[in-house]
C-alpha positions as CSV (number, residue, x, y, z in Angstrom):
1,M,-9.9,7.5,8.9
2,D,-6.3,5.3,9.0
3,C,-5.1,4.7,5.7
4,L,-2.3,2.2,5.3
5,L,-0.1,2.4,2.0
6,F,1.6,-0.6,1.6
7,R,4.3,-0.9,-1.8
8,H,4.1,-4.5,-3.2
9,G,6.3,-7.4,-2.7
10,I,9.9,-7.9,-5.2
11,A,9.0,-8.3,-8.7
12,C,10.5,-10.5,-11.4
13,D,13.0,-8.2,-13.1
14,R,11.8,-6.2,-15.8
15,E,14.7,-7.4,-17.7
16,D,14.3,-11.3,-16.7
17,W,10.0,-10.5,-17.5
18,R,9.7,-11.4,-21.9
19,G,5.6,-10.6,-21.2
20,N,3.8,-7.1,-20.4
21,D,4.7,-5.4,-17.8
22,R,1.4,-5.5,-16.2
23,D,1.8,-8.8,-15.3
24,R,5.3,-9.3,-14.2
25,P,4.9,-11.1,-10.7
26,L,6.4,-11.7,-7.6
27,T,9.2,-13.5,-7.0
28,D,9.6,-16.5,-4.5
29,K,11.3,-14.2,-1.9
30,G,9.1,-11.6,-3.0
31,M,5.6,-13.5,-1.6
32,L,7.8,-14.5,1.7
33,R,9.4,-11.5,2.6
34,T,5.7,-9.7,1.8
35,R,4.1,-12.6,4.2
36,Q,6.5,-11.6,6.7
37,S,6.0,-7.9,6.3
38,S,2.7,-8.7,6.2
39,K,2.6,-10.4,9.8
40,G,4.2,-7.5,11.2
41,V,1.5,-5.4,10.7
42,V,-1.1,-7.3,12.7
43,T,1.3,-7.2,15.1
44,L,1.1,-3.0,14.8
45,G,-2.5,-4.4,15.8
46,L,-3.8,-2.9,12.2
47,I,-7.2,-5.1,10.8
48,P,-7.7,-3.3,7.5
49,T,-11.3,-3.0,7.1
50,H,-11.0,-2.2,3.3
51,I,-8.2,-3.2,0.9
52,L,-7.7,-2.0,-1.8
53,S,-4.8,-2.7,-5.0
54,S,-3.5,-1.6,-8.0
55,P,-4.7,-3.5,-11.1
56,L,-1.5,-4.6,-11.6
57,A,-0.5,-8.6,-10.9
58,R,2.1,-7.7,-8.3
59,A,0.0,-5.9,-6.5
60,Q,-2.8,-7.9,-6.9
61,E,-0.6,-10.9,-5.5
62,T,0.8,-8.4,-2.6
63,A,-3.1,-7.7,-1.3
64,K,-3.3,-11.5,-1.5
65,I,-0.8,-12.4,0.7
66,V,-1.7,-9.5,3.1
67,K,-5.2,-10.8,3.1
68,S,-4.0,-14.3,3.8
69,V,-2.6,-13.3,7.1
70,L,-5.4,-11.3,8.3
71,P,-7.9,-12.4,11.3
72,S,-10.9,-11.4,9.6
73,T,-11.0,-10.7,5.6
74,P,-12.5,-8.1,4.2
75,P,-12.9,-8.3,0.1
76,L,-10.2,-7.3,-2.3
77,R,-10.8,-4.1,-4.2
78,I,-9.2,-3.9,-7.7
79,C,-8.9,0.5,-8.3
80,H,-7.5,2.0,-11.2
81,E,-6.5,4.7,-8.8
82,L,-4.4,2.7,-7.5
83,N,-2.7,2.3,-11.0
84,P,0.7,4.4,-11.1
85,E,0.4,6.5,-14.1
86,V,-2.7,7.9,-12.6
87,A,-2.2,10.8,-10.6
88,P,-2.0,10.5,-7.0
89,R,-5.5,12.9,-6.1
90,A,-7.5,10.3,-8.1
91,L,-6.7,8.2,-5.3
92,I,-7.7,10.9,-2.4
93,S,-10.9,11.8,-3.6
94,L,-11.4,7.1,-3.8
95,L,-10.5,7.3,-0.2
96,N,-13.4,9.9,0.5
97,T,-15.9,7.6,-0.9
98,L,-14.9,5.2,2.1
99,P,-16.4,5.4,6.2
100,S,-14.9,7.8,8.4
101,D,-13.8,5.4,10.9
102,A,-12.3,2.6,8.0
103,I,-9.3,1.4,7.9
104,V,-7.5,1.5,4.5
105,L,-4.7,-0.7,3.2
106,C,-3.9,0.3,-0.1
107,V,-1.2,-1.6,-2.4
108,G,0.4,-0.1,-5.0
109,H,3.8,1.2,-6.7
110,E,6.5,3.7,-6.3
111,P,7.0,6.7,-6.9
112,H,2.9,6.7,-7.2
113,L,2.4,5.6,-3.1
114,S,5.2,8.7,-1.9
115,A,3.6,11.3,-4.1
116,V,0.1,10.1,-1.8
117,A,1.9,10.6,1.2
118,G,3.4,13.5,0.2
119,I,0.5,14.8,-0.4
120,L,-1.7,14.0,2.4
121,L,1.7,15.5,4.6
122,T,2.3,18.6,3.4
123,G,-0.1,18.9,-0.1
124,K,2.7,18.3,-2.4
125,P,4.4,15.4,-3.3
126,C,8.1,16.0,-1.4
127,T,11.4,14.4,-2.6
128,G,12.7,12.3,-0.4
129,L,10.2,10.2,0.8
130,S,10.0,6.4,-0.6
131,L,8.6,3.1,0.4
132,K,10.8,-0.1,-0.2
133,K,9.0,-3.1,-1.6
134,A,7.0,-4.6,0.6
135,G,7.1,-1.8,3.4
136,A,4.8,0.8,4.4
137,C,3.4,3.7,6.3
138,L,0.3,4.9,8.1
139,L,-1.6,8.0,7.9
140,H,-4.7,8.9,9.8
141,F,-7.1,11.6,9.3
142,E,-9.8,13.3,11.3
143,G,-12.8,14.2,9.1
144,S,-12.3,14.0,5.6
145,V,-9.1,13.3,3.5
146,R,-7.4,16.0,1.6
147,P,-4.0,17.3,1.0
148,A,-1.7,18.1,4.1
149,R,-4.1,16.8,6.5
150,G,-2.8,13.3,6.8
151,R,-0.8,12.9,10.4
152,L,2.2,10.4,9.9
153,E,2.1,7.2,12.4
154,W,5.0,5.4,11.0
155,W,6.7,5.1,8.1
156,L,8.6,0.9,8.0
157,T,10.8,-1.1,5.6
158,A,10.1,-4.1,5.2
159,S,12.4,-5.5,7.3
160,Q,11.7,-3.9,10.5
161,L,8.1,-5.0,9.8
162,R,9.7,-8.1,9.4
163,A,11.0,-7.9,12.4
164,L,7.5,-7.4,14.9
165,A,6.0,-10.1,13.6
């Protein structure tokens, strides 16, 4: 399995947003940069077979933008396991329900995604790992998805992904 962890794009500032944080949307700049980062992912030859998103608005918007640039479009699945308040191991359990040959795009938040990556790479959350907005990393698994069994293929910022597009 290949697991692509993709952080949502630039969202409205918390201080400026008057509504519920769950509904905080991407900015125009966030939408543009997310689209450009998504094109970089496609340039790398990654075409997800599954798209999973956090239920928060900014992650769903990001997932829809990524989906719009893909040559084939698997359905978007909203997953509680990508909510930033849910334990990272819940996402690992969810990944194990998917086919072992899947290419899974998980759109979510920090520090949740880097905690998931740390656990999958080393068996525990790692300080120093951080995905920038509209940045992504690719983890590969032989067999089941388990802590300390992931192999890091790449970890790229949004600007690095945009440079590939």
